[in-house]
N, C-alpha and C positions, 0 to 999 in steps of 0.2 A: 424822281424814286423809284421804288422798286412795291410791285403789286404784287400780292401773292397769291394765286387761287387756292379758296381753301378748297376745296373740293379734292384738289389736289393732293395738297396738304395729307386731308384725313386718310386719301388712301392711298402716302406714300406713305405715311408712318403708323396705318392700319390702327388708328385708332375712333372707333364710335362716337355721333358728333355728341351722341348722351352725355361721353364721359367728357370730352370736349367742355362741355356748356357746366357743365359742373366744376373741373377744376377754373374757369373762369370766373364763374361768383364764386365762388371761394375765394381766390386773387384778388377780387374785387373788394370782397369783402373785408379782408386782413391787410386792404393796402392802403393808409393814411398818410397825410402830412400833420398831419398834428400830434405833438406826445403828450397821451395821456397818463395819468398818475391816475393806478385802477386797484383799490380797491381789494382784496376777496375776497368781500365778508359780504353778505348781501343785503346786510340790514344795512351800513356803513353807505351804502353806494347812492345816489342821486336816478333819477328814473332814467334816464334817458343812457348810465352808463350799466345801469340793470339789465337794462333789455338788449342793448348791445350785446354783453356778455351773454345773452340769454342764445344769441342767432347765431351768434359764433362757436357755441357746444352745442343746436341746434346744427348748425352744417358739415359740423366734425360730424357730427351722430352719422348726418344723414350720407357720407361717405365711408365711413365703416361700411354703414348697410348694403349701398350701394355695392362696394368689395366684398360685402359676403361677414363678417369681421364682426358676428352679430355680440361677441360679448362688451366689446370697446364702444359697439354702438349704441348699447344697452345704457353704458356709463357715461358716454357724452350728454343722451339725452337725459338720463337725471340729474346731469350737474345744466345744464340747459332749464329745467324745472325750477331747481334751485332758485335761477338769478330772477324767474317770468313772475309778470305782476301781474 
């Protein structure tokens, strides 16, 4: 087994812990083992699917916000509001 010292990794690649945490959250939220057919119309979606889409758009908006890309962040936040129940 190979053990990685996380603090050394962050210093070597000069990644702040907050950036790494955001990428980890984004990666985990986007990964999945199930195949889901998603309707782009919020009215025809089940509540669970709608909530998941809202969370994904919100996280994308937060990532854009963190990168100071405010125009795309606002668009993602608005899309999240369409799917929020």
